[in-house]
N, C-alpha and C positions, 0 to 999 in steps of 0.2 A: 269725653272731656267736655264739661259744660263751657259755654262761651260767655264772654263778658264784654262790656262796652269800653273802648279805649279812645282817647283823644288823638286826633290826627291834626297836626298844625299845618294849615295851608295858608297861602298868601292872603286869602280873603277872610280868614277866621277859622276856628276849629270846626271839624266835622267829626262824626262818630263812625267808627269802623268796628265790626264784630270780629274779635280775635279770640283764639283759644285761651283758656285759663292756664296760668303757669303752675305746673305741678312738679314738686320735687319728690323724688323717691329715695329714701335712705334704707339700705339693705345690709344688715350685719351678716357677713359670711362666717364670722367667728367673733368671739368675745360678746355674743349676745346672751345675757344672763349666765355668763361663765367668765373665768379668768383664763386667758391664753388664746393663742392663734388669732390675734387681732387682725381683722380685715373688714373694713366698712366701705361699702360702695355707695356713692351719691350720684344720682342721675338728675339732670336738670337742663332744660332747653337744648336737648340733643347732645349734651356733653356728659361724659361719664368719668368720675374721679374715684380712685380707690385709695383709702388711707391705711397704710401698714399692710404687711404680708408675713404674718408670723406663724409659728407652730405651737401646738399645745404641749406644755412641759410634762404632762402626765400621760401622754400617749406616744405611740411610736408608728413609724412608717406612714402610709397614706392616711391612717386614722388621725394623725396629728395635724393634717392640713386643714385649712379653711374649706368651706363648702364651695369650691370653685365651679362645681357642676351647675350651680344656680345662676350663673351668668355666662355670657359669651365673652371670653377674654379679648377677642378681636375688637370689641366695642369699647374697651377701656382706653381712654385718651391719656390719662395721667395717673401715675402711681407716686404717692408721697409717703415717705417713711419717716416717722417721727423720732425714733432713736434706735440704739443698737441692741437692745435686749432681744433674745431669740424669739420670744413670743410676739415680737413686732417685726422681725426681719428674717426669721429662720426659713421661711418658704420662698424667699426671693429667687434663688437659683432655679427652683422648680417652675415658678410662675413665669419668669422671664425666658426660660429656655425650653420648657416642656409643654407650654400652651401656645396658643396663637396670639398672645399679647404682642402688639406692635407699637404701643404708645411709648411715652417718655417717663423716666423714673428720676426722682429728685430726692436728695437728702443733704445734710450739712457735711462739711469736710471731716470733722471728727467722727461722725456717724459712719461714713464710708470706710474710713481707716480702720476703725475697730470692728465693723461688720466683716470686713475681709478676713481679719484674723480669727474671729469667732467661727465664721462659716468654714474656713479652712480647717480649723481644729475639729469641727463636727464631722468633716469628711473622714479625717484620720481615725476617729474613734467609732465611726458608724459601722454597722454590720453589713456585709455585702448583700445579704438576702433582703435587708430592709432599706437599702440605700435608694433614694429616689433621684439622685443626681450625683455627678462626680466632679473631679477637679476641673475638667475641661468646661463643664457647665458653669462652675463658679467663676472661672476666668472670663468666660464670655459674658456672664451676667454683670460682673464688675465693670467691664468695658462699656456696658450700656447705661450705667448709672451716671447721672449728671449732678453737679454740685450747686448749692445755693447757700448764700450767707444770710444771717439775720437781717431783716428789713430790706433785703434785695428783692425787688419786684421782678417777676418773670411772666412771660406771656406765651400762651399757645395761640398764635395768630389765626390759624385755620379754624379754631374753635371758639375764639373770643374769650378764653379763660385767662384770667390774671390772678396770680397768687404770690404770696410772700409769707415769711415766717417770723416768729418771735422766739426769744430765748425761753425755753420751757422750764429750766431749772431742775429737771428730773435727774438726768445724768449728763455727762459731758456731751455737748453737741445736740442735746434733745431740743426739739422744735415743736411749736404750735403753728399749724398752717392756717392761714386765712385765704379763702377762695372767693373770687369775684367772678361769677359766670357771665354777668351782663355788664357792659360798661356803664358806669354811674352817670355819665353825662346824658344818657338817653332817658333818664328817669327823674321824677321830681325830687328824689332823695337817694342816697347811695343804697344799693342793694348788694349785699355780700353773702355768699354761701360759704360759711367757714367750717372748718373742723378743728377744734382745739382739743388735743389730748392733754387734759389738765394735769399739771405737775404738782410738786410740793411747793412749800413757801419759797419765795425768791423768783417766781416766774414773773415775766412781764405781763402787763395788762394791755390788751389791744386798744388802740386809740379809737377805732371805729367799732361801734356795737354790732355784733353779728345778728343775723336773723335766726340762725340755727347753730346751736352749740352741741357738739358731740363730746361728751365728757366721761372720763373714767370714774367708776364708782366702787373701787376696790374695797374701801373700808366702810362703806355704808354710812351709818350715823355715828360711827366711832370718832373720837377726837384724840389726836396724839398727845402724849405727855409733853410738858415743856422740855426743850432740848437739854437743859442742864440736868433735869431729873432723870431723863433717859440715859445720859452718859454716866451719871452716878450709879444707877441701878445696873447698868451693863458692866462697868468695871468692878463693882462690888460682887456681882455674881461670879465673874471670872476669878477674882481674888479668893473668894470663899472656897471654890473648888480646889485651888492650888494649896490653900492652907491645910486642907484635910488630906493632902497627898495625892489628889486625883489628877486626872488629865481632862482638859477642857477642849471640847470640839465646837467650833463655830462654823456651821455650814453657810456658805455665801456664794453668790454668783461671782464669776471670775472678775467681772468689772461692774462698776456702778458704785453702790454704797460700801463695797468692801474696801475701797481706797480710803474712804472716810473713817472706817473702823480701824484701819491700820494706823492712821494718824492719831486716833484717840488712844490706842493701846501703846503706841510708841511713846507718846507723851506721858502716859501713866507709868510705864516702866522707868522712864527718866526720873520721875518724881518719887519712885519707891525703890531705893537701893536694895532692899531685901529680895527683890524680884530679878535683879540683874543676872543671876545665874540660872534663872528659869528660862528654858528655850521658848521663843515666840516665833512660830513658823507660819509662813504663808505658802500653802501647797498649791501653787498654780503656775505652771510654766508659761502659759499664755499671758497671764497677768504681768509677768516680768517683761515680756515683749511689749505689752500695751503701755507700760510705764513710760516708754519713750514717746508714745503718742500723747500721754497726759502732759509730759514735759514740753512737748511742742506747742500745746494749746493752753498754756498757763494763762494767757490773756483772757480766756473764756471761763476761768475759775472764779471762786468767790474772793472777796476782798482780802481775807486772811492769807490765802495762798499767794495772791499777787503781791501782798506786802512782804511776805517772807522771801519771795523770789527777788524783789527789788533790793533787799538788803544783802543779796549775795548768797543766801542760804537756799539750797534746793530742798523744798519740802518733801520731795519724793525720794530722797536718799535717807532711808530709815537707819537709826542707830542700833536698834535692838531686834528688828524684824529680819528673819532669815528666810531664804527661799528653800522650799522642799519639793523637788520634782515628784517623788514617789515615796510610798510608805516603806519601801525596802531599804531606804537610805537613812534611816534614823533609828535610834534606840528608844523605845517607848517605856523603858523601865522606871523612869522618873517622872515627876510632875512636869507638865508642859501645856502649852496652848497651841492649837493648830486651827488655822482658818483654812478651810478646804472647800472646793466646789465639787458638785453643783449644790445650790442652795436648797433644793427640794429633796436631797438624799435619795434620788432615784437610781443613781449609778455612780461610777467613778470613785475617787479617793474618799470623798466625804461619806459615802455609803460603806466603803470598806472599813474605815476607821470606826464608824458607829457600830458595826457588827462586832468589831474586836473589843470595844470598850463598854458596850451597853450593859453588860452583866455585872460590872463592878460598881458598888454603891458609892465609892469615893469619886468616881468620874461624874462629869456633868456635860449637858448639852445646852448651849445658849443659842436660841433662835432669834436672829436679829431682823427678820423680815417676814413678809406675807407668804403663806403657804397655800398652794393651789389644791383644791379638792382632787382626790385621786392619787396624791403623792404620799410617800412615807412621812415627810415632814408634817403634812396635815393630819395624817393618821395618829401621829404621836401626841397631838394636842388632846386626844381623847384618853390619854394615859393607859395604853394597853399593857397588859402584864407580860406579853411576849410578842415577838414579831418573827416572820419567816425571812430567813436570809436569802441572798441571791442564789445560793447553792441549794436551797430547798429545806434547810434545817430550821428548827425553831430554837430561838434563844430568849432568855429572860431579859426584860427591860427593867433594870434596877437603878440606873443612873438618874440624877436629877435633871429635870427639863425646865428651863427658864425662858420665858418669852419676853423680849424687849424690842419693840418695834423701831427700827431705823429705816423703814421703808420710805422710798421717795414718793410714794403715791399720796395724793392729797387726802386729808381727812374731812369730816363733815364741816368743820369751821372754815377750812380753806376753800372747799367747794362752794359753800354758801357765800363767802366773801367775793369769790371770783364771779359768780353769777350776778351778785348785786352790783358789781363794778361794770360788768359788760352789758347787762340788761338784754339778753336774747329773748326773742319771742317764743322759741321752741328749744327745749333741752332734751337731748336724746342720751340716755344712760347706757354705757357699755362697760365691758371689762370689770365685771363684779358678779358675785354669786347672786342668784335670783332673789333670795330673801333680802340680802343686804341692799340690792338695787331698789327693790320696791319700798323698803323702809326709808331709804334715802329720798326717793321721789316723793313719798307721802310727807316726810318731814319738811322738805323744801317747798312743797305745794302749799303748806300752811302759811308760808311767808308771803305768798302772792295770790291775787285773785286769778281765776281761770282765764280771764281776758288778758291778763298781763303776761303770764308765762305758762306754757304747757309743758308738762314733764312726761316723758315716754320711756318705757322700758321694754324694747322689743327682744324677742327670742332670736336665736340664730335662724336666718332665712325667712324672718317675718318682716315684710316690707312696711315702712312707715311712709305715708303719703301726706305731704304738706302743700297747701294751696296758697299761692301768692298772686292775687288779682291786681298786679301792678299796672300803672298807666303806661301806655305805649305812645311814643311820639314818632311820627313818620315825616321825613323830609320830602316835600313835594318839589319835583324838578321838571324841566322841559316845558312843553307847551301847556301842560296841565296847570302850571303855576302862573301862566300869563293872564288868565281870566278868573274873576271871582265867582266861585260856585254859588248857586242859588240855595237858599236855606230849604232843606228837606228834599231837594231834587236828587235823583239817583246819579251816581257818578261811576262811569265805566273807566276803570283804570287797573293797572297792574301793581300789586303790593309785593315788593321784593324784600327778602330778608337775607342779609349777608353779615356774618360776624355779629349777629344779634342787633343789627341796626336796620331800621325799616326805611324804605324809599317808595314813594308813590309816584307813578308816572303813566303817561298815555302809552298804549301799546305801540304806537308808531314811533315813539322816542326810545324804544328799548335799545336799538343799536347805537344811538348817539349818546345816551346817558349812562350806558354800561358797556362792558367789554363783551356782551353777548351779541351774537350775529343773528339777524332775522332774514328769513328767506320766504319768498312767495313761490309756491309750486303749482304750476298749471298742469292738470292731468288731462290727457287727450287720447284715450285708448280707442282702437278701431276693431270692430267685430264684423265677421261675415254674417249677413242677415238676408235671407231670401224670402221672407214673408212680407205680406203687405204692410205698409206703415200703420194702417188703421188697426191692425192686430196688436202691435206694440202699444199704440196709444190707448187702446181699449184696456189692455192688461195693466198698464201703468195707472190709468184712471181709476181702476178698482181699488188701488192701494193708496194713491196720493190724491188728495183733493185738488191741489194746485198743479195742474199740468197744462198750462196754456200754450196754444200753438203760436209760433212766430213764422215770419217769412223766411224762406231759405236764403242763406248768404249768397251774394252775387259770386258767380264763378264756382258755384257748388258743383257737385258731381253730375247733377242733372237738373233740368228745369222742373222735374217731377219730385225733387227732393223735398221732404217735409221736415220742419224743425220746430221743437217745442221746448219749453223750460219747465222743469219739474221742481216744485217747491221753491222756485226762485233761485235755485242753487246749481242745478245740473242741466246743461243744454244737451238735448238729444236730437241728432240729425240722421234721418234714414233716407238713403238714395237707392231706389229700386234698380236704377240703370246699372249701378256698379255693385249691387248686392252688398252694400256696406252700411253699417250703423256706427256713428261716431258719437262718443260721449265727451263732454268737456266741462270741467269745473275747477275751481281754485280750491286746493286741498285745505280742509279743516275737518275736525271730527264729525260734525253734522253732515256736511256735504259728502264726505267719504261714505257715510252710512247710506245716504240716499243713492249715491252712485252704485254701491254694492247691490242694493235691492234692484235697481233698474238693470244692472248687468245680469243678475240672476234671471230676471224675467226674460230678457233678450235671449240668453243662452237656452232657456227652457223652450221658448217659442221656436227657436231655430231647430231644436232637436224634436219638435212636435210633441212636447210633453204637456203643453197647455192648449186648451181648446181655443179656436178663433171665435171670438164672440163679437157680434156686430157692435160697432162703436155707438150706434144710436141708442138713446136712452129709452127706458120703458115708457109706455103710454102712461099718461097721468092716471094715478090711482091704480097702476099696474099691480096686479095681484091676482086678478081673475078669481074664479071660484074653484080652480083645480087644486089637486093635492100635490104635495111634494115640497113644501117649504113655505106655503102661505104667501104667495105673491112674488115668486121668483121671476127672473127674466125668461124670455122666450128661447134664448140660445143656451149654450153651455151644456147640452145634453151629454156630449161625450165626456165632459169633465165629471158630471154627476154620476154617470154610469161607472167611470173609473173609480170614483170614491167609494161607491157601493161595492164594487168588486174587491177593493183593497180591504174593506171592512168585513164583508160577509163571504166572499168567494165569488166564483164565476157567475156572471149574469148572462143567461142564455135567452135567445130570441125564439119564440115558438113559431112553428110554421103556419099554424092556423090562427088567424085573428091578429097577428102582429104584436101580441103582448110579449113582454120580457119577464123572465122568471128567475128567481134566486131563492136560496135556502137560508133561513135565519133560525138558528137553534133547532133545526130539524123540521121547521114549518115552512111550507111553500108560500112565497109572496109574489103576486103578479102585478106588473106595472103596465097600465094601459095608456097609450098616447105616444105620438111621434115626436113630441117636443115638451119642453118644460113650460108651465107646470103640467104634470101628468093629469090625464082626464080622471083617472081613479086608480087607487091602490087597493088590492084585495088580498085577504089572508084569513084563514080560519082562526089564527091566533091573534088576539088583540095585542099581546106582548110583542110579537114579531112585527105587526103592523106599525106599532108606535116606534119601535126601534128604527125602522126604515124611514118613517116620517122625520124623526129627529136627525138622522144622518143627512138626509136631503136638505133639511132646514139649515144645518150648520154649513154644508157645502155651498149653498147659495149665498148665505151671509158672508162667506169668505170671499166671494167674487164681487161683492159690492164695494164701493169706495168707503174708506174709513170714516169720512164725514160727508154724509149725503146732503 
């Protein structure tokens, strides 16, 4: 991560501090260039938020889940659910109970009430072999979900996350969530990391412009017809099917826009007496139970519903709509209208009725919403001649198919107006087919320059990284704030980050300015050491340049005790009389490293693994003309011989002449001389000769101080 310069406000004026650049990562685990299994993860400043947790309507079992394997669920701090559609909440029991997720989950009151019914219903109709969770998981998951009202601000104090929501207008209880990861008072202007799942018309517009907008793109560049024209086409299509003696099937989701369609049809029946004897069925047992929830939250409905309720009329008590729990409880020998779920015709009563009625030309199918790729509803838009039934048979498709969009998803006009009103810097498109998303992004990009708004269309599991080099203000406290710092002078201080707030203070003030405790640890280990002090001093001097000798402390083990300071950090005291060596230092990372090295030398000398080398320095220009390292010390012969033995094998001393002999790659090498450097080195092989010279040179270099 590249660094950037930020301002630090001190008492004597601003200073510059190098801090890491702020990078936000947005990762779609689902709904990336597809419709379904919405789950988008946002990571920023050490906080992780996930928006929605749905399943794919065109898939089953684990294949319908978002790609949870791409994240560590234990790192997710917050899960926000925008509304109760299954492609946004259907995976909640699995994620909350079958993964390591330990964060908090929020949704609105109506969303939780309806979610519980829908998820309970999915348990009952699910197949045992493909069930990923059970009733106990659902109950436990519901217990973990917390509630939030529109415009109610909530805070995760340990992460510094502040969030609230707006009315999304999508379905009852739908919410757009605005996230603020860093408190605005620490910045020159408010910074908010929002996620707004954009709804249809009627949504609130956030008062504070977001930096990042995560927006649904279901309809791409399409624009919905005016509402009056849609209602006219819808009722006309239904009436035309009934007039020719057919049966009309309207596949819908159990909740959402189906309640709106019921209101339209009930009013149409009321205005057309000729239809009073035509049955109008709503085949959804769960919808009847959910009607009580709709009646409870009438205050969150549109103005027409609230006005009707204020006059004493319950808008949800229909005059002509009847409930139909199953297809076995009605006679389909006459014209009728049946609204049945699910809306994608994948299974259930809507699929059963379609297979029964699709071969009769008098019948008709009216599709009132969006159809996901991979479902039967989407396949029918291609006008197939026949389809395969759930039982495996093939049947002809002769009924008429009419598409009238009552989808609550925003169209191009609504999306464009929302972006214009909120003016985000980055727009990330999700929840739409790949081509529709890209066309939408291109069309919107034409309205803005690249420097104004950036439009992105990530695939599933394709991370988007956004950089925000915002200014950081640090509060200076303690003794550091008492003096005015010099311009350009280095400042030694601690920079603390807590809940995304920065504090600058002197290390000595850590225990007074914070709740952190500071401790000084004095290390004083004792070692048994029976070698001369000069041996240790000499060995230490080869590694550390600064090993100055001090006088022994009064009252030391012996008057002969010697004491020196290594690198100005570690005191070493050797007492021959008591055969002890004592190290003393104040613990810190550098001093600990020096002490470890001195301890290793001391233990090796005690075990006679290092040669005793005279502490005296070489004569000036020491190097002599002998061989074996080009100017090595006169001592250290035992060490050099041991290095040669470890490299090439045994070094033998010849009886005649006192030379030493070893074998290098099958060639004999003789070393002449009783000390280093050797008087001469002989071998018939130039290769073997050079190998020995190189090893001796490295061995002698290792014995010299690091900085001579």
